Structures are given as structure tokens and as C-alpha cells.
Backbone as a printed PyTorch tensor [residue, N CA C, xyz], in Angstrom:
tensor([[[  0.8510,  -1.1790,   0.0000],
         [  0.0000,   0.0000,   0.0000],
         [  0.8880,   1.2310,   0.0000]],

        [[  0.7440,   2.0900,  -0.9970],
         [  1.6230,   3.2390,  -1.1480],
         [  0.9390,   4.5090,  -0.6740]],

        [[  1.7450,   5.5420,  -0.4530],
         [  1.1840,   6.8380,  -0.1040],
         [  0.5030,   7.4410,  -1.3230]],

        [[ -0.5700,   8.2000,  -1.1080],
         [ -1.1780,   8.9430,  -2.2010],
         [ -0.8710,  10.4260,  -1.9960]],

        [[ -1.4320,  11.2850,  -2.8470],
         [ -1.1020,  12.7110,  -2.8000],
         [ -1.4630,  13.3340,  -1.4590]],

        [[ -2.5580,  12.8830,  -0.8510],
         [ -2.9910,  13.4630,   0.4060],
         [ -2.0140,  13.1770,   1.5400]],

        [[ -1.2360,  12.1190,   1.3950],
         [ -0.3330,  11.7210,   2.4820],
         [  0.8560,  12.6630,   2.6340]],

        [[  1.1690,  13.4250,   1.5800],
         [  2.3910,  14.2010,   1.6170],
         [  2.3640,  15.2850,   2.6920]],

        [[  1.1670,  15.7500,   3.0710],
         [  1.0710,  16.7800,   4.0950],
         [  0.7050,  16.1990,   5.4640]],

        [[  0.7190,  14.8730,   5.5520],
         [  0.3120,  14.2090,   6.7860],
         [  1.3730,  14.3740,   7.8760]],

        [[  0.9050,  14.6530,   9.0890],
         [  1.8020,  14.8390,  10.2240],
         [  2.5880,  13.5790,  10.5410]],

        [[  1.9880,  12.4240,  10.2290],
         [  2.5770,  11.1570,  10.6190],
         [  3.4530,  10.5220,   9.5350]],

        [[  3.6580,  11.2210,   8.4260],
         [  4.3540,  10.5710,   7.3130],
         [  5.7530,  10.0540,   7.6740]],

        [[  6.5000,  10.7130,   8.6130],
         [  7.8200,  10.1580,   8.9460],
         [  7.7540,   8.7950,   9.6380]],

        [[  6.6260,   8.4870,  10.2400],
         [  6.5290,   7.2120,  10.9610],
         [  5.2590,   6.4720,  10.5460]],

        [[  4.8690,   6.6630,   9.2920],
         [  3.5760,   6.1650,   8.8210],
         [  3.5180,   4.6470,   8.7990]],

        [[  2.3850,   4.1120,   9.2410],
         [  2.1890,   2.6670,   9.2210],
         [  2.0040,   2.1450,   7.8080]],

        [[  1.6560,   3.0390,   6.8820],
         [  1.4440,   2.6020,   5.5020],
         [  2.7580,   2.3080,   4.7870]],

        [[  3.8350,   2.9270,   5.2760],
         [  5.1240,   2.7670,   4.6160],
         [  5.9580,   1.7120,   5.3280]],

        [[  5.4560,   0.5050,   5.3850],
         [  6.1660,  -0.5650,   6.0700],
         [  7.4720,  -0.8950,   5.3580]],

        [[  8.5150,  -1.2420,   6.1210],
         [  9.7700,  -1.6660,   5.4990],
         [  9.5350,  -2.8410,   4.5630]],

        [[ 10.4410,  -3.0160,   3.6080],
         [ 10.2510,  -4.0690,   2.6020],
         [ 10.1190,  -5.4500,   3.2260]],

        [[ 10.8710,  -5.6740,   4.3130],
         [ 10.8090,  -7.0000,   4.9250],
         [  9.5250,  -7.2130,   5.7170]],

        [[  8.7300,  -6.1410,   5.8420],
         [  7.4690,  -6.2510,   6.5660],
         [  6.2800,  -6.0350,   5.6350]],

        [[  6.5330,  -6.1780,   4.3310],
         [  5.4850,  -5.9250,   3.3460],
         [  4.1790,  -6.6560,   3.6270]],

        [[  4.2130,  -7.9210,   4.0680],
         [  2.9390,  -8.6060,   4.3350],
         [  2.1680,  -8.0090,   5.5020]],

        [[  2.7980,  -7.1080,   6.2600],
         [  2.1610,  -6.5710,   7.4460],
         [  1.5100,  -5.2130,   7.2170]],

        [[  1.3650,  -4.7940,   5.9520],
         [  0.7490,  -3.4910,   5.7040],
         [ -0.6700,  -3.4850,   6.2730]],

        [[ -1.1350,  -2.3330,   6.7280],
         [ -2.4340,  -2.2730,   7.3950],
         [ -3.5990,  -2.4800,   6.4350]],

        [[ -4.6950,  -2.8980,   7.0140],
         [ -5.9410,  -3.0220,   6.2710],
         [ -6.7500,  -1.7490,   6.4350]],

        [[ -7.7860,  -1.5920,   5.6150],
         [ -8.6160,  -0.4070,   5.6850],
         [-10.0530,  -0.7830,   5.9760]],

        [[-10.7570,   0.1290,   6.6200],
         [-12.1600,  -0.0800,   6.9370],
         [-12.8570,   1.2670,   6.8830]],

        [[-14.1310,   1.2680,   6.5320],
         [-14.8990,   2.5020,   6.4350],
         [-16.0390,   2.4890,   7.4520]],

        [[-16.2630,   3.6350,   8.0920],
         [-17.3570,   3.7830,   9.0390],
         [-18.2860,   4.8870,   8.5700]],

        [[-19.5810,   4.6850,   8.7620],
         [-20.5520,   5.7190,   8.4500],
         [-20.5630,   6.7580,   9.5680]],

        [[-21.1570,   7.9050,   9.3010],
         [-21.2810,   8.9560,  10.3000],
         [-22.0090,   8.4100,  11.5250]],

        [[-21.4250,   8.6340,  12.7020],
         [-22.0170,   8.1500,  13.9390],
         [-21.6590,   6.7170,  14.2730]],

        [[-20.8830,   6.0680,  13.4150],
         [-20.4950,   4.6840,  13.6610],
         [-19.5650,   4.5610,  14.8500]],

        [[-19.8190,   3.5660,  15.6980],
         [-18.9720,   3.3340,  16.8740],
         [-17.7860,   2.4700,  16.4620]],

        [[-16.5990,   3.0220,  16.5830],
         [-15.3790,   2.3010,  16.2110],
         [-14.9720,   1.3680,  17.3390]],

        [[-15.0090,   1.8560,  18.5580],
         [-14.8400,   1.0120,  19.7480],
         [-15.3710,   1.7640,  20.9580]],

        [[-15.5820,   1.0420,  22.0440],
         [-16.1520,   1.6180,  23.2610],
         [-15.1840,   1.5030,  24.4320]],

        [[-15.2820,   2.4350,  25.3570],
         [-14.4240,   2.4450,  26.5430],
         [-14.6300,   1.1850,  27.3680]],

        [[-13.5430,   0.7430,  27.9980],
         [-13.5070,  -0.4070,  28.9030],
         [-13.6040,  -1.7580,  28.1880]],

        [[-13.7340,  -1.7390,  26.8620],
         [-13.7400,  -2.9930,  26.1180],
         [-12.2980,  -3.4160,  25.8280]],

        [[-12.0510,  -4.6950,  25.5900],
         [-10.7000,  -5.1400,  25.2380],
         [-10.1950,  -4.4120,  23.9920]],

        [[ -8.9250,  -4.0310,  24.0250],
         [ -8.3250,  -3.2850,  22.9180],
         [ -7.3710,  -4.1820,  22.1480]],

        [[ -7.4220,  -4.0850,  20.8220],
         [ -6.5340,  -4.9230,  20.0320],
         [ -5.9530,  -4.2490,  18.8010]],

        [[ -6.5450,  -3.1030,  18.3770],
         [ -6.1370,  -2.4750,  17.1260],
         [ -5.7090,  -1.0250,  17.3370]],

        [[ -4.8050,  -0.5680,  16.4820],
         [ -4.3800,   0.8290,  16.4200],
         [ -4.8200,   1.3630,  15.0600]],

        [[ -5.3790,   2.5740,  15.0530],
         [ -5.9620,   3.1350,  13.8440],
         [ -5.2250,   4.3880,  13.3870]],

        [[ -5.2290,   4.6090,  12.0780],
         [ -4.7750,   5.8580,  11.4800],
         [ -5.9090,   6.3600,  10.5890]],

        [[ -6.2330,   7.6440,  10.7010],
         [ -7.3310,   8.2180,   9.9190],
         [ -6.8210,   8.5900,   8.5390]],

        [[ -7.3770,   7.9680,   7.5340],
         [ -6.9970,   8.2750,   6.1530],
         [ -7.8750,   9.3850,   5.5870]],

        [[ -9.1490,   9.3980,   5.9470],
         [-10.0460,  10.4830,   5.5540],
         [-11.1740,  10.5600,   6.5710]],

        [[-11.7520,  11.7620,   6.7170],
         [-12.8090,  11.9610,   7.6960],
         [-12.2370,  12.3930,   9.0340]],

        [[-13.0360,  12.2730,  10.0840],
         [-12.5900,  12.6450,  11.4230],
         [-13.3210,  11.8060,  12.4610]],

        [[-12.7090,  11.7010,  13.6400],
         [-13.2050,  10.8440,  14.7190],
         [-13.1960,  11.6440,  16.0120]],

        [[-14.1810,  11.4200,  16.8710],
         [-14.1730,  12.0370,  18.1970],
         [-13.9120,  10.9570,  19.2320]],

        [[-13.0280,  11.2620,  20.1660],
         [-12.7360,  10.3690,  21.2830],
         [-13.4450,  10.9140,  22.5130]],

        [[-14.2340,  10.0840,  23.1700],
         [-15.0190,  10.5300,  24.3200],
         [-14.7270,   9.6730,  25.5350]],

        [[-15.0230,  10.2660,  26.7000],
         [-14.8720,   9.5490,  27.9590],
         [-15.9780,   9.9860,  28.9060]],

        [[-16.4840,   9.0750,  29.6970],
         [-17.5430,   9.3880,  30.6500],
         [-16.9230,   9.8640,  31.9560]],

        [[-17.3570,  11.0510,  32.4320],
         [-16.7970,  11.5880,  33.6700],
         [-17.4700,  10.9430,  34.8780]],

        [[-16.9920,  11.2300,  36.0970],
         [-17.5720,  10.5870,  37.2970],
         [-19.0610,  10.8300,  37.4740]],

        [[-19.5950,  11.8900,  36.8540],
         [-21.0140,  12.1930,  36.9750],
         [-21.8360,  11.5190,  35.8710]],

        [[-21.1580,  10.7080,  35.0560],
         [-21.8720,   9.9870,  34.0080],
         [-22.0870,  10.7750,  32.7350]],

        [[-21.4130,  11.9200,  32.5840],
         [-21.5660,  12.7450,  31.3950],
         [-20.4980,  12.3960,  30.3650]],

        [[-20.9040,  12.2950,  29.1010],
         [-19.9540,  12.0210,  28.0190],
         [-19.1600,  13.2870,  27.7370]],

        [[-17.8410,  13.1600,  27.6990],
         [-16.9650,  14.2960,  27.4350],
         [-16.0790,  13.9840,  26.2430]],

        [[-16.0460,  14.8770,  25.2600],
         [-15.1260,  14.7330,  24.1330],
         [-13.7510,  15.2000,  24.5850]],

        [[-12.7700,  14.3470,  24.4430],
         [-11.4160,  14.7010,  24.8830],
         [-10.5040,  15.0500,  23.7130]],

        [[-10.8990,  14.6350,  22.5090],
         [-10.0250,  14.9100,  21.3690],
         [-10.7720,  14.6780,  20.0690]],

        [[-10.4810,  15.5110,  19.0740],
         [-10.9460,  15.2810,  17.7150],
         [ -9.7550,  14.7860,  16.9060]],

        [[ -9.9190,  13.6810,  16.2270],
         [ -8.8350,  13.0920,  15.4370],
         [ -9.1510,  13.3070,  13.9670]],

        [[ -8.2470,  13.9270,  13.2490],
         [ -8.4870,  14.2370,  11.8410],
         [ -7.5640,  13.4090,  10.9600]],

        [[ -7.7460,  13.5430,   9.6500],
         [ -6.9660,  12.7810,   8.6850],
         [ -5.4760,  12.9970,   8.9080]],

        [[ -4.7220,  11.9000,   8.9280],
         [ -3.2820,  11.9650,   9.1200],
         [ -2.8600,  11.7250,  10.5530]],

        [[ -3.8320,  11.4880,  11.4560],
         [ -3.4840,  11.2520,  12.8500],
         [ -3.8110,   9.8140,  13.2550]],

        [[ -3.1560,   9.3780,  14.3230],
         [ -3.2920,   8.0150,  14.8180],
         [ -4.0520,   8.0430,  16.1400]],

        [[ -4.8580,   7.0290,  16.3900],
         [ -5.5240,   6.8990,  17.6820],
         [ -5.6620,   5.4160,  18.0130]],

        [[ -6.0730,   5.1430,  19.2350],
         [ -6.1940,   3.7560,  19.6740],
         [ -4.9410,   3.2250,  20.3260]],

        [[ -4.0400,   4.1350,  20.7240],
         [ -2.7800,   3.6960,  21.3250],
         [ -2.9430,   3.2040,  22.7570]],

        [[ -4.1760,   3.2830,  23.2790],
         [ -4.4130,   2.6950,  24.5970],
         [ -4.2660,   1.1760,  24.5460]],

        [[ -4.1810,   0.6350,  23.3390],
         [ -3.9340,  -0.7970,  23.1850],
         [ -2.5670,  -1.1760,  23.7440]],

        [[ -1.6820,  -0.1960,  23.8850],
         [ -0.3370,  -0.4650,  24.3810],
         [ -0.2640,  -0.4670,  25.9070]],

        [[ -1.3590,  -0.1170,  26.5750],
         [ -1.3980,  -0.1420,  28.0340],
         [ -1.3280,  -1.5890,  28.5250]],

        [[ -0.7690,  -1.8080,  29.7090],
         [ -0.7080,  -3.1790,  30.2410],
         [ -2.0840,  -3.8400,  30.3360]],

        [[ -3.1050,  -3.0310,  30.6800],
         [ -4.4440,  -3.6060,  30.8240],
         [ -5.0600,  -3.9720,  29.4840]],

        [[ -4.6000,  -3.3050,  28.4100],
         [ -5.1030,  -3.5530,  27.0540],
         [ -6.6240,  -3.4330,  26.9850]],

        [[ -7.1510,  -2.4130,  27.6460],
         [ -8.5650,  -2.0760,  27.5260],
         [ -8.6630,  -0.6260,  27.0670]],

        [[ -9.7800,  -0.2940,  26.4520],
         [ -9.9550,   1.0440,  25.9170],
         [-10.2170,   2.0630,  27.0250]],

        [[ -9.5100,   3.1790,  26.9500],
         [ -9.7250,   4.2750,  27.8940],
         [-10.8560,   5.1640,  27.3840]],

        [[-10.9100,   5.3620,  26.0690],
         [-11.9090,   6.2250,  25.4610],
         [-12.8250,   5.4210,  24.5500]],

        [[-13.9270,   6.0530,  24.1590],
         [-14.7680,   5.5380,  23.0870],
         [-14.4550,   6.3420,  21.8320]],

        [[-14.5170,   5.7120,  20.6720],
         [-14.2210,   6.3870,  19.4140],
         [-15.4350,   6.2970,  18.4960]],

        [[-15.8630,   7.4520,  17.9850],
         [-17.0520,   7.5300,  17.1350],
         [-16.7130,   8.3260,  15.8780]],

        [[-17.1740,   7.8590,  14.7280],
         [-16.9490,   8.5630,  13.4670],
         [-17.8180,   9.8100,  13.4100]],

        [[-17.2080,  10.9710,  13.2280],
         [-17.9660,  12.2150,  13.1240],
         [-18.5980,  12.3640,  11.7510]],

        [[-18.0700,  11.6630,  10.7870],
         [-18.5290,  11.7040,   9.4050],
         [-18.0940,  10.3920,   8.7700]],

        [[-18.3230,  10.2330,   7.5000],
         [-17.8370,   9.0210,   6.8450],
         [-16.3180,   8.9940,   6.9610]],

        [[-15.7900,   7.9210,   7.5050],
         [-14.3520,   7.8090,   7.7670],
         [-13.7620,   6.5880,   7.0790]],

        [[-12.5670,   6.7560,   6.5740],
         [-11.7830,   5.6140,   6.0980],
         [-10.5580,   5.5110,   7.0020]],

        [[-10.4280,   4.3690,   7.6590],
         [ -9.3590,   4.1640,   8.6230],
         [ -8.4470,   3.0340,   8.1830]],

        [[ -7.1770,   3.1810,   8.4860],
         [ -6.2230,   2.0860,   8.3520],
         [ -6.0250,   1.5170,   9.7590]],

        [[ -5.7950,   0.2190,   9.8570],
         [ -5.5990,  -0.3440,  11.1850],
         [ -4.6300,  -1.5190,  11.1460]],

        [[ -3.9190,  -1.6690,  12.2470],
         [ -3.0360,  -2.8190,  12.4510],
         [ -3.2700,  -3.3190,  13.8730]],

        [[ -2.9450,  -4.5730,  14.1230],
         [ -3.1130,  -5.0830,  15.4770],
         [ -1.8930,  -4.7250,  16.3250]],

        [[ -2.0120,  -4.9600,  17.5920],
         [ -0.9710,  -4.5590,  18.5460],
         [  0.3730,  -5.2170,  18.2360]],

        [[  0.3610,  -6.5070,  17.9660],
         [  1.6180,  -7.2190,  17.7150],
         [  2.2960,  -6.7180,  16.4410]],

        [[  1.4980,  -6.4160,  15.4070],
         [  2.0680,  -5.8970,  14.1640],
         [  2.6850,  -4.5280,  14.3930]],

        [[  1.9740,  -3.6800,  15.1210],
         [  2.4880,  -2.3460,  15.4130],
         [  3.8270,  -2.4320,  16.1500]],

        [[  3.8760,  -3.2540,  17.1780],
         [  5.1100,  -3.3900,  17.9520],
         [  6.2240,  -3.9960,  17.1040]],

        [[  5.8750,  -4.9230,  16.2370],
         [  6.8780,  -5.5500,  15.3640],
         [  7.4900,  -4.5060,  14.4270]],

        [[  6.6420,  -3.6690,  13.8400],
         [  7.1310,  -2.6330,  12.9310],
         [  8.0390,  -1.6600,  13.6690]],

        [[  7.6130,  -1.2130,  14.8530],
         [  8.4030,  -0.2510,  15.6130],
         [  9.7280,  -0.8550,  16.0620]],

        [[  9.6890,  -2.1060,  16.5320],
         [ 10.9110,  -2.7500,  17.0180],
         [ 11.9320,  -2.9780,  15.9100]],

        [[ 11.4730,  -3.1120,  14.6700],
         [ 12.3820,  -3.4140,  13.5700],
         [ 12.7830,  -2.1780,  12.7680]],

        [[ 12.4040,  -1.0200,  13.2400],
         [ 12.7690,   0.2120,  12.5300],
         [ 13.0230,   1.2930,  13.5730]],

        [[ 14.2850,   1.4340,  13.9890],
         [ 14.6280,   2.3610,  15.0500],
         [ 14.2910,   3.8040,  14.7330]],

        [[ 14.5260,   4.2380,  13.4900],
         [ 14.2440,   5.6280,  13.1310],
         [ 12.7480,   5.9030,  13.2030]],

        [[ 11.9450,   4.9220,  12.7930],
         [ 10.5080,   5.1090,  12.8580],
         [ 10.0330,   5.1450,  14.3140]],

        [[ 10.6100,   4.3110,  15.1360],
         [ 10.2470,   4.3040,  16.5560],
         [ 10.5480,   5.6590,  17.1890]],

        [[ 11.6960,   6.2260,  16.8450],
         [ 12.0820,   7.5220,  17.4080],
         [ 11.1540,   8.6210,  16.9140]],

        [[ 10.8560,   8.6380,  15.6140],
         [  9.9530,   9.6480,  15.0660],
         [  8.5580,   9.5340,  15.6740]],

        [[  8.1260,   8.3010,  15.8810],
         [  6.8120,   8.0820,  16.4730],
         [  6.7820,   8.5970,  17.9100]],

        [[  7.8510,   8.3540,  18.6540],
         [  7.9340,   8.8260,  20.0370],
         [  7.8680,  10.3470,  20.0920]],

        [[  8.5900,  11.0180,  19.2080],
         [  8.5750,  12.4740,  19.1780],
         [  7.1890,  13.0030,  18.8160]],

        [[  6.5580,  12.3520,  17.8440],
         [  5.2330,  12.7830,  17.4120],
         [  4.2160,  12.6250,  18.5340]],

        [[  4.2720,  11.5010,  19.2200],
         [  3.3470,  11.2470,  20.3200],
         [  3.5690,  12.2430,  21.4570]],

        [[  4.8200,  12.5120,  21.7570],
         [  5.1390,  13.4580,  22.8210],
         [  4.5720,  14.8380,  22.5070]],

        [[  4.7060,  15.2570,  21.2540],
         [  4.1960,  16.5700,  20.8540],
         [  2.6780,  16.6200,  20.9600]],

        [[  2.0040,  15.5720,  20.5160],
         [  0.5460,  15.5410,  20.5770],
         [  0.0410,  15.5550,  22.0120]],

        [[  0.6360,  14.7260,  22.8640],
         [  0.1860,  14.6170,  24.2500],
         [  0.3830,  15.9300,  24.9880]],

        [[  1.5550,  16.5120,  24.8660],
         [  1.8350,  17.7320,  25.6100],
         [  1.0650,  18.9220,  25.0560]],

        [[  0.8930,  18.9750,  23.7440],
         [  0.1060,  20.0590,  23.1650],
         [ -1.3230,  19.9860,  23.6590]],

        [[ -1.8790,  18.7660,  23.7160],
         [ -3.2390,  18.5890,  24.2040],
         [ -3.3780,  18.9930,  25.6520]],

        [[ -2.4100,  18.6220,  26.4780],
         [ -2.4500,  18.9690,  27.8940],
         [ -2.3890,  20.4800,  28.0940]],

        [[ -1.5120,  21.1390,  27.3490],
         [ -1.3710,  22.5810,  27.4920],
         [ -2.6460,  23.3010,  27.0680]],

        [[ -3.2680,  22.8170,  25.9840],
         [ -4.4970,  23.4430,  25.5250],
         [ -5.5960,  23.3050,  26.5630]],

        [[ -5.6760,  22.1350,  27.1990],
         [ -6.7010,  21.9250,  28.2230],
         [ -6.4570,  22.8550,  29.4150]],

        [[ -5.2100,  22.9740,  29.8340],
         [ -4.8870,  23.8310,  30.9800],
         [ -5.2320,  25.2770,  30.6670]],

        [[ -4.9680,  25.7040,  29.4340],
         [ -5.2530,  27.0830,  29.0540],
         [ -6.7550,  27.3470,  29.0150]],

        [[ -7.5370,  26.3390,  28.6380],
         [ -8.9760,  26.5280,  28.5200],
         [ -9.6740,  26.4510,  29.8750]],

        [[ -9.2900,  25.4660,  30.6870],
         [ -9.9720,  25.2620,  31.9580],
         [ -9.6210,  26.3770,  32.9450]],

        [[-10.5820,  26.6940,  33.8030],
         [-10.3630,  27.7190,  34.7950],
         [-10.6630,  29.1160,  34.3070]],

        [[-11.0710,  29.2500,  33.0380],
         [-11.4130,  30.5460,  32.4890],
         [-12.9250,  30.6860,  32.3990]],

        [[-13.4340,  31.9250,  32.3060],
         [-14.8700,  32.1220,  32.1150],
         [-15.3460,  31.4090,  30.8550]],

        [[-16.6110,  31.0030,  30.8760],
         [-17.1550,  30.2210,  29.7650],
         [-16.9830,  30.9310,  28.4260]],

        [[-17.2150,  32.2400,  28.3970],
         [-17.1160,  32.9620,  27.1230],
         [-15.7030,  32.9210,  26.5680]],

        [[-14.7270,  33.0650,  27.4460],
         [-13.3360,  33.0200,  26.9950],
         [-12.9750,  31.6270,  26.4960]],

        [[-13.4730,  30.6100,  27.1550],
         [-13.1910,  29.2360,  26.7390],
         [-13.8050,  28.9530,  25.3740]],

        [[-15.0390,  29.4070,  25.1790],
         [-15.6960,  29.2200,  23.8770],
         [-14.9330,  29.9660,  22.7940]],

        [[-14.5350,  31.1960,  23.0940],
         [-13.8100,  32.0150,  22.1320],
         [-12.4950,  31.3600,  21.7260]],

        [[-11.7480,  30.8570,  22.6920],
         [-10.4590,  30.2370,  22.3880],
         [-10.6390,  28.9160,  21.6490]],

        [[-11.6670,  28.1490,  22.0200],
         [-11.9170,  26.8790,  21.3390],
         [-12.2860,  27.1150,  19.8870]],

        [[-13.1130,  28.1270,  19.6290],
         [-13.4840,  28.4540,  18.2480],
         [-12.2470,  28.8460,  17.4560]],

        [[-11.3940,  29.6680,  18.0600],
         [-10.1650,  30.0950,  17.3850],
         [ -9.2640,  28.9130,  17.0950]],

        [[ -9.2680,  27.9450,  18.0100],
         [ -8.4110,  26.7730,  17.8340],
         [ -8.8930,  25.8990,  16.6770]],

        [[-10.2120,  25.6950,  16.5950],
         [-10.7310,  24.7630,  15.6000],
         [-11.0030,  25.4100,  14.2400]],

        [[-11.0560,  26.7390,  14.1790],
         [-11.3580,  27.3830,  12.9030],
         [-10.3660,  27.0170,  11.7980]],

        [[ -9.0470,  27.0530,  12.0600],
         [ -8.1120,  26.6780,  10.9820],
         [ -8.3060,  25.2360,  10.5030]],

        [[ -8.6770,  24.3510,  11.4260],
         [ -8.8460,  22.9430,  11.0520],
         [-10.0700,  22.7290,  10.1880]],

        [[-11.0650,  23.6480,  10.2830],
         [-12.2860,  23.4840,   9.5090],
         [-12.2780,  24.3050,   8.2250]],

        [[-11.2590,  25.1420,   8.0560],
         [-11.1650,  25.9540,   6.8450],
         [-10.6760,  25.0990,   5.6730]],

        [[-10.9380,  25.5790,   4.4810],
         [-10.4550,  24.8640,   3.2880],
         [ -8.9500,  25.0480,   3.2010]],

        [[ -8.1860,  23.9630,   3.3010],
         [ -6.7290,  24.0760,   3.3130],
         [ -6.1660,  24.2690,   1.9040]],

        [[ -4.9740,  24.8530,   1.8040],
         [ -4.3520,  25.0370,   0.4860],
         [ -3.8800,  23.7310,  -0.1240]],

        [[ -3.6510,  22.7250,   0.7030],
         [ -3.1650,  21.4420,   0.2030],
         [ -4.3380,  20.5650,  -0.1900]],

        [[ -4.0540,  19.3090,  -0.5090],
         [ -5.1020,  18.3770,  -0.9080],
         [ -5.7320,  17.6810,   0.2910]],

        [[ -5.2560,  17.9810,   1.4970],
         [ -5.8130,  17.3610,   2.6940],
         [ -7.1880,  17.9320,   2.9810]],

        [[ -8.1620,  17.0750,   3.2210],
         [ -9.5250,  17.5070,   3.4810],
         [ -9.6400,  18.1080,   4.8750]],

        [[-10.3290,  19.2500,   4.9750],
         [-10.5290,  19.8900,   6.2740],
         [-11.4920,  19.0670,   7.1230]],

        [[-11.3690,  19.2220,   8.4260],
         [-12.2600,  18.5300,   9.3430],
         [-13.6580,  19.1310,   9.2440]],

        [[-14.6800,  18.3030,   9.4000],
         [-16.0540,  18.7900,   9.4030],
         [-16.2260,  19.8050,  10.5330]],

        [[-16.8980,  20.9430,  10.2700],
         [-17.0670,  21.9550,  11.3240],
         [-17.5830,  21.3520,  12.6250]],

        [[-17.0510,  21.8580,  13.7450],
         [-17.4350,  21.3660,  15.0580],
         [-18.8380,  21.8800,  15.3980]],

        [[-19.7030,  20.9930,  15.8370],
         [-21.0540,  21.3650,  16.2450],
         [-21.0300,  21.9830,  17.6410]],

        [[-22.0850,  22.7420,  17.9570],
         [-22.1470,  23.3800,  19.2750],
         [-22.1650,  22.3470,  20.3960]],

        [[-22.8980,  21.2470,  20.2070],
         [-22.9660,  20.2400,  21.2650],
         [-21.6170,  19.5440,  21.4410]],

        [[-20.8420,  19.4290,  20.3410],
         [-19.5040,  18.8480,  20.4520],
         [-18.5850,  19.7970,  21.2170]],

        [[-18.7180,  21.0880,  20.9210],
         [-17.9170,  22.0790,  21.6250],
         [-18.2350,  22.0540,  23.1150]],

        [[-19.5140,  21.8710,  23.4410],
         [-19.9240,  21.8010,  24.8450],
         [-19.2970,  20.6030,  25.5420]],

        [[-19.3200,  19.4570,  24.8800],
         [-18.7260,  18.2600,  25.4800],
         [-17.2210,  18.4020,  25.6070]],

        [[-16.5870,  19.0620,  24.6690],
         [-15.1440,  19.2500,  24.7140],
         [-14.7520,  20.1880,  25.8600]],

        [[-15.5630,  21.2350,  26.0780],
         [-15.2420,  22.2320,  27.0950],
         [-15.7750,  21.8780,  28.4740]],

        [[-16.6810,  20.8980,  28.5440],
         [-17.2280,  20.5160,  29.8320],
         [-18.2810,  21.4730,  30.3430]],

        [[-19.0080,  22.1360,  29.4280],
         [-20.1040,  23.0270,  29.8010],
         [-21.3430,  22.5980,  29.0260]],

        [[-22.4720,  23.1980,  29.3460],
         [-23.7130,  22.7880,  28.6930],
         [-23.8170,  23.3780,  27.2920]],

        [[-24.6010,  22.7100,  26.4500],
         [-24.8280,  23.2100,  25.0930],
         [-25.5320,  24.5620,  25.1320]],

        [[-26.4030,  24.7540,  26.1250],
         [-27.1010,  26.0340,  26.2640],
         [-26.1120,  27.1590,  26.5450]],

        [[-25.1110,  26.8730,  27.3780],
         [-24.0950,  27.8860,  27.6850],
         [-23.2900,  28.2330,  26.4450]],

        [[-22.9230,  27.2310,  25.6750],
         [-22.1750,  27.4780,  24.4380],
         [-22.9970,  28.3390,  23.4960]],

        [[-24.2750,  28.0000,  23.3240],
         [-25.1460,  28.7660,  22.4350],
         [-25.2690,  30.2140,  22.8920]],

        [[-25.4520,  30.4070,  24.2010],
         [-25.6070,  31.7550,  24.7400],
         [-24.3380,  32.5770,  24.5520]],

        [[-23.1820,  31.9660,  24.8290],
         [-21.9260,  32.7060,  24.7210],
         [-21.5670,  32.9940,  23.2660]],

        [[-21.9120,  32.0980,  22.3630],
         [-21.6440,  32.3430,  20.9440],
         [-22.5070,  33.4880,  20.4290]],

        [[-23.7600,  33.5610,  20.8890],
         [-24.6250,  34.6820,  20.5080],
         [-24.0480,  35.9880,  21.0290]],

        [[-23.5340,  35.9710,  22.2670],
         [-22.9360,  37.1740,  22.8460],
         [-21.7050,  37.5950,  22.0580]],

        [[-20.8990,  36.6320,  21.6240],
         [-19.7060,  36.9500,  20.8420],
         [-20.0870,  37.5440,  19.4890]],

        [[-21.1610,  37.0300,  18.8940],
         [-21.6150,  37.5850,  17.6130],
         [-22.0740,  39.0240,  17.7800]],

        [[-22.7870,  39.3050,  18.8790],
         [-23.2430,  40.6760,  19.1400],
         [-22.0520,  41.6010,  19.3200]],

        [[-21.0450,  41.1480,  20.0400],
         [-19.8470,  41.9610,  20.2660],
         [-19.1580,  42.3110,  18.9630]],

        [[-19.1910,  41.3860,  18.0230],
         [-18.5300,  41.6220,  16.7350],
         [-19.2820,  42.6480,  15.8940]],

        [[-20.5800,  42.8010,  16.1440],
         [-21.3710,  43.7230,  15.3400],
         [-21.3840,  45.1370,  15.9000]],

        [[-21.0090,  45.3200,  17.1660],
         [-20.9800,  46.6510,  17.7650],
         [-19.7920,  47.4480,  17.2070]],

        [[-19.9950,  48.6660,  16.7720],
         [-18.9060,  49.4390,  16.1280],
         [-17.7230,  49.7060,  17.0350]],

        [[-17.9430,  49.9080,  18.3350],
         [-16.8450,  50.2180,  19.2410],
         [-16.4390,  49.0410,  20.1090]],

        [[-16.9440,  47.8570,  19.7800],
         [-16.6350,  46.6880,  20.5990],
         [-15.2290,  46.1790,  20.3070]],

        [[-14.6530,  45.5830,  21.2760],
         [-13.3360,  44.9630,  21.0800],
         [-13.4940,  43.7720,  20.1510]],

        [[-12.6650,  43.6600,  19.1570],
         [-12.7300,  42.5530,  18.2090],
         [-12.3720,  41.2420,  18.8960]],

        [[-13.1080,  40.1250,  18.5360],
         [-12.8350,  38.8310,  19.1180],
         [-12.5350,  37.8370,  18.0210]]])
């Protein structure tokens, strides 16, 4: 399985599972398609596969102690998810749901480890990529939490706007984030998100208002 034009701008191309070494050619990943709203896997279930998004986008959710579903991450084309399979418990920490029609590549845990163990440069690139994703996500959460709801909504919109815009490359933009998704991501109610977004729109229309 070779890279196509869309892969050239992929964040994961230095450590891509699609570019298996020649001696691992039989281990190239398989592909699967999910419809919008399709459940890819559920939290607390046994984990066995690691996924890479080839097209579309996926939301990862987790249930908080109060029983509320919380979106913890949006996964877009060119990103990998399902790495909780590498945990000793080998159970899913999050649930994964297709936000739109998705085409995913997947390999099992043993294949993933075999590829990484037999390619030191790929293992190193993968480690760096994972470190950047994890720490960037943590920093974004820290910056958002503890702020007034309006500021959190404003910053979240600013964060996701570039991802939903039409990109100059051939990579497909992520489907625009819905208000209820934004609410689950920020840990506030959908009503609060709607109210604060209306307030932000009003602020933008006032001639002497501070631009947001």
C-alpha cells in the first residue's frame, strides 16, 4: 500500500504505518470505512487495534464521574488513535465515534510493535510525534480550563477554525465542530455554548466593541 497525494502533508508521514519496510510488506495495514455516527470502539472494552485516519474525522469521548460524556479529542486525517492498546491492561480508555464518513487504516498490537521494534528511526519519530501531541493537548486543556465560559468558547473556536477551513493542500478539512460537540469538549452545557456564541456575535457587530 503506497502513499497517495494526500499523504504528503500528513503529520505522521515520517513514521507512517502505511510505509512498512520491505521485509514487513505482508504486514501493511488493512482499511475499513465507518458511516457517520459509527462506533469504532467503546471504553472499557478489550483493545486490540491501532488506527490511522486516512479520511474523515473521529471524536474520542470519555464518561466523567457524573456519568456525562466528554469529548477529549478530535482526530483528523493523518493522525493516529487507539494507542491505549499499548497499556498493560489492554482495555480502551476512550470511546471512538466517526464524526462523518471515515476511512481508517488499522493494524493489530503485535504488528504495530513488530514494525516499531524493527525500525529504530521510525520508533524515534513516532515517540517524538506522540510526545508533541500529548503535551500540546495537555497545554491546551490547561489554558482553557479555569477561564470564564465565554473566553473558553472564544479560544476553542479560534483553535478549531483553521482545522475546519479549506486548506491550500489536498488534505480535506475537518467537518465543522457542532455546538454540542464544543460543549462536550469544554465541559459546559450546550445552552451555555449557544448563549456565549450569541454574545460573541453581538460583540462583533458593535462598532466600538473589542474585536474577538
